Structure formats: C-alpha cells, structure tokens
C-alpha positions in Angstrom: 29.4 25.7 42.1 28.6 26.8 38.5 25.0 25.9 39.0 24.9 27.9 42.2 26.1 31.1 40.4 23.5 30.5 37.6 20.7 30.2 40.2 21.9 33.3 42.0 22.0 35.2 38.7 18.4 34.2 38.0 17.4 35.3 41.5 19.1 38.7 41.1 17.5 39.3 37.7 14.1 38.5 39.1 14.6 40.8 42.1 15.8 43.6 39.9 12.7 43.2 37.8 10.6 43.6 41.0 9.3 40.1 40.5 7.9 38.1 43.4 10.7 35.5 44.0 10.6 33.3 47.1 12.5 30.3 48.4 10.0 28.1 50.4 10.6 25.8 53.3 10.5 22.7 51.1 13.4 24.2 49.1 11.3 25.0 46.0 11.4 28.4 44.4 8.4 30.4 43.2 8.3 33.5 41.0 5.2 35.7 40.5 3.0 33.4 42.7 2.2 33.4 46.4 1.2 29.7 46.4 3.4 27.0 47.7 5.3 25.6 44.7 5.4 21.9 44.1 7.9 22.1 41.2 11.5 22.9 42.0 11.0 26.1 40.1 7.4 27.4 39.6 6.7 30.5 37.7 3.2 32.0 37.5 1.5 29.1 39.4 2.0 26.2 41.8 3.6 24.0 39.2 3.4 20.3 38.6 5.0 17.7 40.8 6.0 15.7 37.6 8.2 18.6 36.4 11.3 20.2 37.8 10.4 23.6 36.2 6.8 24.8 35.6 5.8 28.0 33.9 2.3 29.4 33.3 1.1 32.7 31.9 -1.4 34.3 29.6 1.1 34.9 26.9 3.6 32.5 25.2 5.3 30.6 28.1 8.9 30.1 26.9 10.9 31.8 24.2 14.3 30.6 23.1 16.4 32.4 20.5 19.9 31.6 19.3 21.7 34.3 17.3 25.3 35.0 16.1 28.1 32.7 15.2 28.1 29.6 17.4 31.2 28.9 19.4 30.5 25.4 20.6 30.0 23.6 17.3 32.9 21.6 15.6 33.6 20.2 12.2 32.2 16.9 13.3 29.1 18.4 15.1 27.8 21.3 13.1 24.4 21.3 14.7 23.0 24.1 16.9 19.7 24.2 18.7 17.2 26.8 19.9 15.7 24.4 22.4 17.0 21.0 23.4 15.2 18.3 25.3 17.1 15.2 26.5 15.3 12.2 28.1 17.4 9.1 28.8 15.3 5.9 28.9 16.2 3.6 31.8 13.0 1.9 32.7 9.9 0.3 31.2 8.0 3.5 30.5 7.4 6.0 27.7 10.2 8.5 27.2 9.7 11.8 25.2 12.5 14.3 24.4 10.2 17.2 23.6 6.4 17.3 23.9 4.0 19.8 22.5 0.3 19.9 23.3 -2.4 22.2 22.1 -5.8 21.0 23.4 -8.8 21.9 25.5 -8.6 20.4 29.0 -12.3 20.2 29.8 -15.5 19.0 28.2 -16.5 22.5 27.1 -15.1 22.3 23.5 -15.2 25.8 21.9 -15.1 24.4 18.3 -13.0 27.3 17.1 -9.5 28.3 16.6 -6.6 26.0 15.4 -4.5 23.5 17.4 -1.0 22.3 16.5 0.8 19.9 18.8 4.1 20.6 17.0 4.6 23.5 14.6 7.8 23.7 12.6 8.9 26.4 10.3 12.1 26.5 8.2 13.3 28.4 5.2 15.7 30.6 3.3 18.8 28.4 3.7 20.4 26.3 0.9 17.7 25.4 -1.6 16.4 21.9 -1.1 17.6 21.7 2.5 14.8 23.4 4.5 12.7 21.1 6.7 9.8 22.2 8.8 10.0 19.0 10.8 13.1 16.7 10.8 13.1 13.2 12.3 16.0 10.8 12.5 16.1 7.2 13.7 19.3 6.4 15.5 20.8 3.0 16.5 20.1 -0.3 15.0 16.7 -1.1 16.5 13.5 -1.0 14.5 11.4 2.1 14.5 10.5 5.2 12.6 11.9 8.7 12.3 8.4 10.0 12.1 5.4 8.1 13.6 1.8 9.0 13.4 -1.2 7.3 15.0 -4.9 8.0 15.6 -4.9 6.0 18.8 -3.4 7.2 22.1 -0.8 4.4 22.2 2.2 3.1 20.4 2.6 0.4 17.7 5.5 -2.0 17.0 7.2 -0.9 13.8 8.3 -4.0 11.9 11.4 -2.5 10.4 13.3 0.7 10.1 11.4 3.5 8.3 11.7 7.2 7.7 7.9 7.4 8.3 5.3 5.0 9.7 1.6 5.6 10.2 -0.7 3.4 12.3 -4.0 4.4 10.6 -5.3 5.8 7.4 -3.2 8.3 5.5 -4.7 10.7 3.0 -2.7 12.6 0.4 -4.5 15.5 -1.4 -1.6 16.0 -3.9 0.5 13.6 -5.9 2.2 10.8 -4.0 5.6 10.0 -5.5 7.1 6.6 -4.7 9.2 4.0 -6.5 6.0 2.0 -7.3 4.5 5.0 -9.1 6.9 5.5 -11.9 7.6 9.2 -12.2 9.7 8.7 -15.4 6.5 8.3 -17.4 4.8 11.3 -15.9 7.6 13.9 -16.0 8.7 15.4 -19.3 11.8 16.9 -17.6 13.1 13.5 -16.5 16.3 12.7 -18.4 15.9 8.9 -18.3 15.3 7.2 -21.7 11.9 5.6 -22.3 11.9 2.5 -24.5 9.1 0.4 -26.0 8.4 -2.8 -24.1 9.7 -5.8 -26.1 7.0 -8.4 -25.5 8.0 -11.0 -28.1 11.0 -12.4 -26.4 12.4 -15.8 -26.5 10.9 -16.4 -23.1 7.4 -15.9 -24.4 4.7 -13.2 -24.7 3.3 -11.3 -21.7 0.0 -13.4 -21.8 2.1 -16.6 -21.8 4.0 -15.5 -18.8 0.9 -14.5 -17.0 -0.7 -17.9 -17.7 2.0 -19.4 -15.4 0.7 -17.4 -12.4 -1.7 -18.6 -9.8 -4.2 -16.4 -7.9 -4.6 -17.1 -4.2 -7.1 -16.2 -1.5 -5.9 -15.6 2.1 -7.0 -14.1 5.4 -5.2 -12.4 8.3 -5.2 -14.2 11.6 -5.9 -11.6 14.4 -3.6 -13.4 16.9 -0.7 -13.6 14.4 -1.3 -9.9 13.6 -1.1 -9.0 17.3 2.0 -11.0 17.9 3.8 -9.4 15.0 3.1 -6.0 16.5 4.9 -6.7 19.7 8.6 -6.6 20.2 10.3 -9.5 21.9 10.6 -8.9 25.7 8.3 -5.8 25.7 5.9 -5.9 28.6 4.0 -2.7 27.7 1.1 -4.4 25.9 -0.8 -1.3 24.8 -1.6 -2.5 21.3 -4.9 -1.8 19.6 -6.2 -2.0 16.1 -7.5 0.7 13.8 -10.9 0.4 12.1 -9.1 -0.4 8.8 -7.0 -3.1 10.4 -10.1 -4.7 12.0 -11.9 -4.7 8.6 -8.8 -6.2 7.0 -8.9 -9.1 9.5 -12.6 -9.7 8.8 -12.3 -9.8 5.0 -10.7 -12.2 2.5 -7.7 -11.0 0.5 -6.5 -11.9 -3.0 -3.1 -11.9 -4.6 -0.6 -13.7 -6.7 2.1 -16.2 -5.6 5.2 -14.0 -5.4 7.7 -16.8 -6.1 5.9 -17.6 -9.4 5.9 -13.9 -10.5 9.6 -13.7 -9.5 10.4 -16.4 -12.1 8.8 -14.5 -15.0 9.0 -10.8 -13.9 11.7 -10.5 -11.2 11.6 -6.7 -11.5 8.1 -6.7 -10.0 9.1 -8.6 -6.8 10.8 -6.9 -3.8 12.1 -8.3 -0.5 11.2 -6.2 2.6 13.2 -5.9 5.8 11.6 -8.9 7.3 12.6 -11.1 4.3 9.0 -11.3 2.9 8.4 -11.0 -0.8 6.3 -8.1 -1.9 4.7 -7.6 -5.3 4.6 -4.3 -7.2 1.0 -4.5 -8.4 1.0 -0.9 -9.7 3.5 -1.6 -12.5 1.7 -4.8 -13.5 -1.1 -2.7 -15.0 0.8 -1.8 -18.2 1.6 -5.6 -18.6 -2.0 -6.5 -18.1 -3.0 -4.1 -20.9 -0.4 -5.6 -23.1 -1.7 -9.1 -22.3 -5.2 -8.1 -23.3 -3.9 -6.8 -26.6 -2.1 -10.1 -27.2 -5.2 -12.2 -26.4 -7.3 -10.1 -28.7 -4.8 -10.6 -31.5 -4.9 -14.4 -30.9 -8.7 -14.4 -31.1 -8.6 -12.5 -34.3 -6.1 -15.0 -35.7 -8.3 -17.9 -34.7 -11.2 -16.3 -36.5 -9.3 -16.3 -39.7 -8.0 -12.8 -39.5 -11.5 -11.3 -39.1 -12.8 -9.3 -36.1 -15.4 -10.3 -33.7 -18.1 -9.2 -36.1 -17.3 -12.3 -38.1 -19.6 -14.3 -35.8 -22.6 -12.2 -36.7 -21.8 -12.2 -40.4 -21.4 -16.0 -40.3 -24.8 -16.5 -38.7 -26.3 -14.1 -41.2 -25.0 -16.3 -44.0 -27.2 -19.1 -42.7 -30.3 -17.0 -43.5 -31.4 -15.9 -40.0 -31.5 -12.7 -38.0 -33.2 -13.7 -34.8 -31.9 -16.9 -33.1 -34.5 -16.7 -30.2 -37.5 -16.6 -32.6 -36.2 -19.3 -34.9 -38.1 -22.6 -34.6 -35.8 -24.6 -36.8 -32.0 -24.9 -36.3 -30.6 -22.8 -39.1 -27.2 -21.7 -37.7 -24.3 -23.4 -35.8 -24.2 -22.5 -32.1 -21.3 -23.0 -29.7 -22.2 -22.8 -25.9 -20.0 -22.2 -22.9 -18.5 -25.3 -21.3 -20.0 -26.5 -18.0 -18.6 -26.6 -15.4 -16.1 -23.7 -15.9 -13.6 -23.7 -14.3 -13.3 -27.5 -14.1 -10.9 -29.9 -12.5 -11.5 -33.3 -14.2 -14.1 -33.2 -17.0 -16.2 -30.5 -18.7 -19.0 -30.6 -21.3 -19.2 -28.4 -24.4 -22.6 -28.2 -25.9 -23.1 -27.2 -29.6 -25.8 -27.1 -32.2 -25.3 -27.8 -36.0 -27.9 -27.6 -38.7 -28.2 -30.5 -41.2 -26.9 -28.2 -43.9 -23.4 -28.1 -42.4 -21.0 -30.4 -44.3 -18.0 -30.5 -42.0 -17.6 -29.2 -38.5 -14.8 -29.4 -35.9 -14.0 -28.0 -32.4 -10.4 -26.9 -32.0 -8.8 -26.4 -28.6 -5.8 -24.0 -28.3 -3.6 -23.1 -25.4 -2.9 -19.4 -24.6 0.1 -19.4 -26.9 -2.1 -20.2 -29.9 -0.8 -23.8 -30.1 -3.5 -26.3 -31.2 -4.0 -28.9 -28.5 -6.8 -31.0 -29.9 -9.1 -31.3 -33.0 -12.5 -32.9 -32.5 -14.5 -33.9 -35.6 -18.2 -33.5 -35.1 -20.4 -36.1 -36.7 -23.7 -35.3 -34.9 -26.2 -32.7 -36.2 -28.7 -30.9 -34.2 -28.1 -30.3 -30.5 -25.2 -32.4 -29.1 -22.2 -32.2 -26.9 -18.6 -33.4 -26.3 -16.8 -34.1 -23.1 -13.2 -32.7 -22.5 -11.0 -34.8 -20.2 -8.5 -32.6 -18.3 -6.4 -35.5 -17.2 -3.8 -35.0 -19.9 -3.9 -31.1 -19.8 -2.0 -28.7 -17.6 -3.9 -26.3 -15.4 -4.5 -23.0 -17.1 -6.7 -21.2 -19.5 -7.6 -22.6 -23.0 -9.6 -21.3 -26.0 -11.9 -23.5 -28.0 -13.5 -22.7 -31.4 -16.3 -24.1 -33.5 -15.4 -24.1 -37.2 -18.2 -25.1 -39.6 -17.6 -25.4 -43.4 -14.4 -23.5 -43.1 -15.8 -20.5 -41.1 -15.2 -19.6 -37.5 -18.6 -19.7 -35.7 -17.6 -18.7 -32.2 -14.6 -18.9 -29.7 -14.9 -19.2 -26.0 -12.6 -19.7 -23.0 -12.4 -22.5 -20.5 -10.2 -22.8 -17.3 -8.7 -26.0 -15.9 -7.7 -26.0 -12.2 -5.9 -28.7 -10.3 
C-alpha cells in the first residue's frame, strides 16, 4: 500500500510539472517519451529491459542529495548515504552494487575530454578521515576491498587484501610500505635509530650470508592458473597480463627462505597462504655491511695494506710491464679453474727463481686458515685443491712469497 501511494505521488508530481506521463498496456510507465517503454519506469527514452528504471537525458541523469540531521541512524549504525545500491548474489553470475561507466559506445572515438568510471570527492570533516573512495571487504572469504584490472574480467584474489591489482601498478610519488622503512627517511619520526651491531656471538654479516644458498626457479603456467581459481567456481574467465606471461617465460632467482630465517628471522614473513616471503629491500644495508667486512678481511690477509700492495710488490721485483716481460721476474697467482667447482679445482701460479719461500694459504670467509700449501716448484706450475673435505661455500686463497702478499682471489665450492 505504501508503494502505491509513493507511485501515485510520483505521477501527480509529474502531471503537475506538465510532463508526459503514461501508463502503457504492458503495465510499464513512461515519462517524457512517446515510445513504448521496456523498463518498468522509463524516463526520456524507451529504457532497457535489463533495468527496472531507466533514465536518459542531455544533462546529468540522477541527482541525490541528503541534508539535515539524519533520523534513521543509530549508535550502532552511524552511516548515512546519498545513493545506495543493493544487489544480493544468488546465482553463478557477476553482481555489482553500483556501476559507473563513462565511455564512447561506438567506434568513432573523439580523443578528447576526460572519462571517469567512478568519481569520488570527500573533504572538510575530521582531519585524517576524508576518503574519496572507500572500500571494505566483509565476511570471511578471500577478496579485496579495492580491485583493479586492465582486463575485462575478474581474478581470484589469494587472500584478504585492502587493495589488489591484476596488472602493472605505477606510482609517481613515494610508496610507503613496511618493506620501505620510513623510520630512516623521516626526521620527524620519533623511533630511535641505533647502529647495527654486526660483531655478535652468532658471527658477522658476511659469515651469516655465507650460509645462504641461491636458487633458480620457474613458474608453471598450469599451476599459476589453478591457483587463480577458487574451489567450486565454474566461471572460468581467467586470463594473464603481459607481465604475468613474461614471468612464466623467464627464470627467477632467490634465496632459500628457511635458511635466511635461521640467520635473519626479521627478514622473513609468512603470508596468508602460509608461504614464506623474503624482505629483499632491507637486505640491501646488510649486503653493504657484508662488502665492508670482506674488504676488511682482504686487507688483513694482505698484511694490513690496501689493494695497491700487489702493484708495489710486483714493482719490487724490478718490472713494470708483465705482458712485455720475456723472463719471469715476479710471482703471479691465477684464478682457479673451474670456478665454481664441485670436486677438484686447479690453481696455477708462477714463481721466479729468486723467490726463497712461497706458500698458498686458503681461508674461509671468517678469516680462518683452512690449509697451507708449501710451493717447491719455480717457474709456471699448479696445485690441485680437493673439495672432498671442504664444506660448500666461498673461500679466499692467497699467494705469499718471501713474506709478502702477492695476490688474493676467491673460489667457490658447490655440492
């Protein structure tokens, strides 16, 4: 009965405004059009059979304005709305509460103007609580409060997120996230910054990093497609973006998360699916620290001198041009071959007859001496390193002749 009075009110208002209101034989109502309406209520044109109410016009179609103090809100429901759209899903289709479209419906693209599917404006309320667009994910099912895609279909969101984008995302300003530590970039932040203590009882940064293994992996397209579909969903509309296609074609590289978790647990997170994720961004400062430590170890191995020691040592043997020298006048240490190696590797060296004593020392990345090899041969010669009794990892080896460090190189053992 209430709906009837509302309808009568609409009709009387329209008649008073001298509008063309007509109830047709099919029961549909038309206003400002002489055509037979196909919507229950058609204003300005015939309507659309998919919609109960259809409105068309040269100006803005619908205007809703709420003013004054609301009388329907309660303490537990303080929300009021200018426009509300409710769509209750009950079948295997796509359901939208409110849809906004701004696009050209033919092939004659004007290439001018601006189009906004949804335009939201908010402001001048409590500072910090003004949102142009607000999205909320209800219930317990996976999904996203705000979803963006470049393809005209959906995508299975593997968790519950405030925002999820199926495609490339570009940010022209600063992106603030937990993995980009704002504490180091903001002078107004009140958290205390402390110097990283790298000489702990658990070892240096470089020592911890030497325990990690690099891996190569690829993404299986079938596995990727399966992970994008929800169980029991029959709407198989999934497709891949250009970036996703390239990602499945290329090889990927990373670290073993469980190994990193043992030495730096703060860099390993667990996502909603139970997978371990690595914070590679905050590994950068540690990598810089590791380089500094390795440089200090090399200087220590060279008797406290810098890298220029090698040049000075060779100059002490009365030569300035190794390539043009026809006689062996300086010690030379060559890179081991193969490198990396799994079983054996060969280190070639050259010693002039004038050298009294010479040794090759092998050190681990902690600076601990693993082996000392006394060199008896002069001229060009070589030694073979057996990796059977060594652990996989990186090692340093140095040639020391007559008490001076000639050169230091690295070798890698893999198993």
